[in-house]
C-alpha positions as CSV (number, residue, x, y, z in Angstrom):
1,M,-2.4,119.7,12.5
2,N,-1.9,121.4,15.9
3,G,-5.6,121.4,16.2
4,V,-5.9,117.7,15.6
5,M,-3.2,117.0,18.0
6,W,-4.8,119.1,20.6
7,L,-8.1,117.4,20.1
8,T,-6.4,114.0,20.1
9,L,-4.6,114.6,23.4
10,M,-7.9,116.0,25.0
11,S,-9.9,113.0,23.7
12,T,-7.2,110.5,24.7
13,W,-7.0,112.0,28.3
14,R,-10.7,111.8,28.6
15,R,-10.9,108.3,27.4
16,I,-8.1,107.2,29.8
17,K,-9.7,108.9,32.7
18,T,-13.1,107.1,31.8
19,I,-11.4,103.8,31.6
20,T,-9.4,104.1,34.9
21,R,-12.2,105.7,36.9
22,Y,-13.9,102.3,37.2
23,K,-10.9,100.3,38.8
24,F,-12.5,96.8,38.7
25,N,-13.3,97.2,34.9
26,F,-9.9,98.8,34.2
27,V,-8.0,95.7,35.8
28,V,-10.3,93.1,34.2
29,S,-9.5,94.8,30.8
30,L,-5.8,94.7,31.3
31,L,-5.9,91.0,32.4
32,M,-7.9,90.1,29.3
33,S,-4.7,90.5,27.2
34,F,-3.2,87.8,29.4
35,V,-6.4,85.7,29.4
36,W,-6.5,85.7,25.7
37,S,-2.9,84.6,25.6
38,L,-3.6,81.7,28.0
39,G,-6.5,80.6,25.9
40,L,-4.6,80.7,22.6
41,L,-1.8,78.8,24.2
42,I,-4.1,75.9,25.0
43,F,-5.7,76.1,21.5
44,T,-2.4,76.1,19.7
45,L,-1.3,72.7,21.4
46,V,-3.2,71.0,18.7
47,A,-1.3,72.7,15.8
48,D,1.2,70.7,13.8
49,P,4.5,72.6,14.2
50,S,6.2,70.8,11.3
51,A,3.3,71.8,8.8
52,L,3.4,75.3,10.1
53,Q,7.1,75.5,9.7
54,T,6.8,74.6,6.1
55,A,3.9,76.8,5.2
56,I,4.6,80.0,7.2
57,G,8.2,79.9,8.1
58,T,7.7,79.3,11.9
59,G,6.2,76.3,14.1
60,N,5.3,78.8,16.9
61,Y,1.6,79.1,16.2
62,F,1.0,80.7,19.5
63,S,3.0,83.9,18.9
64,F,1.9,83.8,15.3
65,L,-1.7,83.8,16.4
66,L,-1.4,86.2,19.2
67,I,0.3,89.0,17.2
68,G,-2.6,88.7,14.6
69,I,-5.3,88.9,17.3
70,A,-3.6,91.9,18.8
71,F,-4.6,93.9,15.7
72,Q,-8.2,93.6,16.8
73,A,-7.4,96.7,18.8
74,Y,-7.0,98.7,15.8
75,Y,-10.1,97.7,13.6
76,G,-12.1,97.6,16.7
77,S,-11.2,101.3,17.2
78,A,-12.2,102.0,13.7
79,L,-15.4,100.0,13.7
80,W,-16.7,100.8,17.0
81,G,-14.5,103.2,19.0
82,A,-15.0,106.6,17.2
83,P,-18.5,105.6,15.6
84,N,-19.7,105.0,19.2
85,E,-18.7,108.5,20.2
86,I,-20.5,109.9,17.2
87,Q,-23.5,107.7,17.9
88,N,-23.7,109.1,21.4
89,E,-23.6,112.6,20.2
90,L,-26.4,111.8,17.7
91,T,-28.5,110.2,20.5
92,T,-28.0,113.2,22.8
93,G,-28.4,115.7,20.1
94,Q,-24.8,117.3,20.7
95,I,-23.8,116.5,17.0
96,E,-25.5,119.6,15.8
97,Y,-23.6,121.8,18.1
98,T,-20.3,120.1,17.2
99,F,-20.9,120.7,13.5
100,A,-21.7,124.3,14.1
101,S,-18.5,124.9,16.0
102,P,-15.3,126.5,14.1
103,V,-13.4,123.4,14.7
104,S,-12.6,121.3,11.7
105,R,-15.1,118.5,11.4
106,Y,-12.3,116.3,9.7
107,A,-9.9,116.9,12.6
108,Y,-12.8,116.4,15.1
109,M,-13.6,112.9,13.8
110,L,-9.9,112.0,13.4
111,S,-9.3,113.0,17.0
112,Y,-11.7,110.4,18.1
113,S,-10.0,107.8,16.0
114,F,-6.7,108.8,17.1
115,S,-7.5,108.7,20.7
116,E,-9.4,105.4,20.5
117,A,-6.5,103.7,18.5
118,L,-3.9,105.1,20.9
119,V,-5.5,103.9,24.0
120,A,-5.9,100.5,22.2
121,T,-2.2,100.4,21.4
122,I,-1.3,101.1,25.0
123,F,-3.8,98.7,26.8
124,S,-4.2,95.9,24.3
125,L,-1.9,95.8,21.4
126,V,1.5,96.3,23.1
127,P,0.9,93.8,26.0
128,M,-0.1,91.1,23.4
129,F,2.9,91.9,21.3
130,T,5.2,91.7,24.2
131,I,3.9,88.3,25.2
132,G,4.2,87.0,21.6
133,A,7.7,88.3,21.2
134,L,8.7,86.6,24.5
135,F,7.2,83.2,23.6
136,A,9.1,83.5,20.2
137,G,12.2,82.4,22.0
138,I,14.7,84.5,20.4
139,P,14.1,88.3,21.0
140,P,13.7,90.3,17.9
141,S,16.6,92.7,16.9
142,L,16.7,96.3,17.2
143,P,16.2,96.9,13.4
144,A,13.2,94.4,13.6
145,V,11.6,96.3,16.4
146,S,12.0,99.6,14.5
147,M,10.3,98.1,11.5
148,T,7.6,96.7,13.6
149,L,7.0,100.2,15.0
150,V,6.8,101.6,11.4
151,V,4.2,98.9,10.4
152,L,2.2,99.6,13.5
153,F,2.4,103.4,12.8
154,L,1.2,103.0,9.3
155,T,-1.6,100.6,10.2
156,F,-2.5,103.0,13.0
157,L,-2.8,105.9,10.7
158,V,-4.9,103.8,8.0
159,F,-7.4,102.7,10.6
160,C,-7.8,106.1,12.0
161,Q,-8.9,107.2,8.5
162,V,-11.1,104.1,8.3
163,G,-12.7,105.3,11.5
164,V,-13.6,108.6,10.1
165,L,-15.2,106.9,7.1
166,I,-17.3,104.7,9.4
167,S,-18.3,107.7,11.3
168,C,-19.3,109.5,8.3
169,L,-21.4,106.5,7.2
170,L,-23.2,106.5,10.6
171,L,-24.0,110.3,10.2
172,V,-25.5,109.4,6.7
173,F,-27.4,106.2,7.3
174,R,-28.0,106.6,11.0
175,N,-27.7,102.7,11.6
176,I,-24.9,100.7,10.1
177,S,-24.7,97.7,12.5
178,A,-25.1,95.1,9.8
179,F,-22.3,96.9,7.5
180,V,-20.1,96.9,10.7
181,G,-20.8,93.2,11.2
182,V,-19.6,92.5,7.5
183,M,-16.6,94.4,8.0
184,N,-15.9,92.7,11.2
185,F,-16.2,89.3,9.5
186,L,-14.1,90.3,6.7
187,F,-11.2,91.7,8.8
188,Q,-11.2,88.5,11.0
189,I,-11.4,85.9,8.2
190,G,-9.8,87.7,5.2
191,S,-6.7,89.3,7.0
192,G,-5.0,86.0,8.1
193,M,-5.6,86.9,11.8
194,F,-6.7,83.2,12.6
195,V,-5.8,81.3,9.5
196,P,-2.6,81.7,7.7
197,I,-3.1,83.4,4.3
198,Q,-0.6,80.7,2.9
199,F,-3.2,78.1,3.5
200,M,-6.0,80.1,1.7
201,P,-7.0,79.6,-2.0
202,D,-5.7,82.2,-4.5
203,E,-9.0,83.8,-4.9
204,L,-9.2,84.6,-1.3
205,K,-5.5,85.6,-1.1
206,M,-6.6,88.3,-3.7
207,V,-9.3,89.7,-1.4
208,S,-6.9,89.5,1.5
209,F,-4.4,91.9,-0.4
210,T,-7.1,94.6,-0.6
211,I,-7.5,94.5,3.2
212,P,-5.1,97.0,5.0
213,L,-5.0,94.8,8.1
214,T,-3.5,91.9,6.2
215,H,-0.3,93.8,5.5
216,G,0.0,95.1,9.1
217,I,-0.4,91.7,10.6
218,D,1.8,89.9,8.0
219,L,4.6,92.4,8.5
220,A,4.5,92.5,12.3
221,R,4.7,88.6,12.4
222,H,7.6,88.7,10.0
223,F,9.7,91.2,12.0
224,L,8.8,90.0,15.3
225,I,8.9,86.1,15.0
226,G,10.6,85.6,11.6
227,S,7.5,84.2,9.8
228,N,7.4,84.3,6.0
229,V,5.7,87.1,4.4
230,V,3.0,86.4,1.9
231,W,4.2,89.1,-0.5
232,S,7.5,90.8,-0.4
233,V,8.1,93.4,2.5
234,E,8.5,96.1,-0.2
235,I,5.2,95.3,-1.7
236,E,3.3,95.2,1.6
237,L,4.8,98.4,2.9
238,A,3.9,100.0,-0.4
239,A,0.4,98.7,-0.1
240,L,0.1,100.3,3.4
241,L,1.3,103.6,2.1
242,F,-1.2,103.4,-0.8
243,F,-4.1,102.5,1.6
244,L,-3.1,105.5,3.8
245,V,-3.2,107.9,0.9
246,L,-6.5,106.3,-0.5
247,F,-8.4,106.3,2.7
248,T,-7.3,109.8,3.7
249,A,-8.6,111.1,0.6
250,L,-11.8,109.2,1.0
251,A,-12.2,110.3,4.6
252,K,-11.9,114.1,3.7
253,V,-14.4,113.6,0.7
254,S,-16.8,111.9,3.1
255,V,-16.6,114.5,5.7
256,S,-17.0,117.3,3.0
257,Y,-20.2,115.4,2.1
258,V,-21.5,115.0,5.5
259,E,-20.8,118.9,6.0
260,K,-22.8,119.8,3.0
261,K,-25.6,117.4,4.2
262,A,-25.6,118.9,7.8
263,K,-26.2,122.4,6.2
264,T,-29.2,121.3,4.2
265,Q,-30.8,118.4,6.1
266,G,-29.3,118.5,9.5
267,L,-27.8,115.5,11.5
268,S,-30.4,114.5,14.1
269,L,-31.7,111.0,14.5
270,A,-35.2,112.1,13.3
């Protein structure tokens, strides 16, 4: 675990230095959190507060929507952040040297996911959460904030493992842009990020339940702005824990497979 933490710290530090090196791009990236908020505020003026209050337990569609969209930071890190680092190493040929090093390959890929998700938390998710909570009117209680942090931590860990899985898929199939596009669509539509799950048909609700992001978004909204949960809090927390165990196991199995493939076939783009 110390190896993972050290790699994560170094990778995070490198990522932050890279982001802050280009001042204009860094400032614009920070401002985008507020630009998103302004755009959503205009969009939500057309929503019917009474209908929302009945269905989801809150008429504040702006905060409801903003908290959901903030979670793009996590699945974005998993789908593009860590795999992009692996793609760069594939392109430059560095990946062979990485796999020949004595460092755990699982720890190596996990550190990329950790650092990407950590940077996304600091520069994207936290500002959006803050704006959403402020517009909710009544500040969340300390227990509610504590539970939100627990939910964020679990979701963070789950998507770090997803990042390792996506990285392994990239190393095996070389090009997974179509698969990433499907996952991106599924996360945005099926997780209730934009459309409340309460408005979805039962068949789609079943699909939504199998998406870890669904539970992170639903619980964060519940604790921060008091919206209704789709399932009970206990069930959704248990689901996040289950997905964490499941994806951790799958990630380790996938890395083991990639390691064996690297020994017999190599990992170059050719």
